[in-house]
C-alpha positions as CSV (number, residue, x, y, z in Angstrom):
1,M,77.3,-28.3,-101.7
2,N,80.1,-30.8,-101.5
3,T,80.1,-34.4,-100.1
4,F,81.4,-33.4,-96.7
5,Q,78.5,-31.0,-96.2
6,Y,75.9,-33.7,-97.2
7,I,77.6,-36.1,-94.7
8,M,77.4,-33.5,-91.9
9,I,73.7,-32.8,-92.7
10,G,72.9,-36.5,-92.6
11,L,74.8,-36.9,-89.3
12,A,72.9,-34.0,-87.8
13,A,69.6,-35.4,-88.9
14,F,70.6,-38.8,-87.5
15,L,71.3,-37.3,-84.2
16,G,68.5,-34.8,-84.1
17,V,65.5,-36.9,-85.2
18,P,65.3,-39.0,-81.9
19,I,65.3,-35.8,-79.9
20,L,62.5,-34.3,-82.0
21,I,60.5,-37.5,-81.7
22,N,60.9,-37.5,-78.0
23,K,59.7,-33.9,-77.8
24,L,56.7,-34.7,-80.0
25,Y,55.7,-37.6,-77.7
26,S,56.0,-35.4,-74.6
27,W,53.9,-32.7,-76.2
28,T,51.1,-35.1,-77.2
29,G,51.1,-36.8,-73.8
30,G,52.8,-40.0,-74.9
31,A,55.4,-41.9,-73.1
32,S,59.0,-40.8,-73.2
33,V,61.3,-42.8,-75.5
34,E,64.2,-42.6,-73.1
35,P,64.4,-45.0,-70.2
36,P,64.1,-43.6,-66.7
37,P,67.4,-42.5,-65.1
38,V,69.1,-45.0,-62.8
39,E,69.7,-43.5,-59.3
40,N,72.9,-44.3,-57.5
41,D,71.6,-45.6,-54.1
42,S,73.9,-46.1,-51.2
43,L,74.3,-49.5,-49.6
44,V,72.2,-48.2,-46.7
45,D,69.3,-47.4,-49.0
46,V,69.5,-50.8,-50.7
47,I,69.4,-52.6,-47.3
48,D,66.5,-50.4,-46.2
49,C,64.6,-51.5,-49.3
50,W,65.5,-55.1,-48.6
51,E,64.2,-54.8,-45.0
52,N,61.0,-53.2,-46.4
53,L,60.5,-56.1,-48.8
54,K,60.9,-58.5,-45.9
55,R,58.3,-56.6,-43.9
56,L,55.9,-56.6,-46.8
57,C,56.3,-60.4,-47.3
58,E,55.5,-60.8,-43.6
59,K,52.5,-58.5,-43.8
60,H,51.0,-60.4,-46.7
61,Q,51.9,-63.8,-45.2
62,L,54.3,-64.7,-48.0
63,N,56.5,-66.9,-45.8
64,E,58.1,-68.8,-48.7
65,A,59.0,-65.5,-50.5
66,K,60.5,-64.2,-47.3
67,E,62.7,-67.3,-47.0
68,E,63.8,-67.0,-50.6
69,I,64.9,-63.4,-50.0
70,H,67.6,-64.7,-47.7
71,K,68.9,-66.9,-50.6
72,V,69.0,-64.0,-53.0
73,F,70.6,-61.6,-50.6
74,P,72.4,-63.7,-48.0
75,L,74.9,-61.0,-47.0
76,F,72.1,-58.6,-45.9
77,A,70.7,-61.1,-43.3
78,K,72.4,-61.4,-39.9
79,T,70.9,-64.9,-39.4
80,K,68.6,-66.9,-41.5
81,G,66.1,-67.5,-38.7
82,R,65.9,-63.7,-37.9
83,S,62.6,-62.0,-39.0
């Protein structure tokens, strides 16, 4: 074998080993090496989650956290005094 073939085998091993490790973890019940995929949510979904977070803060009487939500996401709130 020549140098080029050794380089190609090394490159294939470099690319293939992480895939094999991930498969072994999944077969043994371990956690996946790859991070979870990021979903592309629409603005409506994001605002719905924001409203749900506000409702949960109200439910658990986290009034200070509810007020801080308006500082983090000021454009989602119609008025600061609105619940």
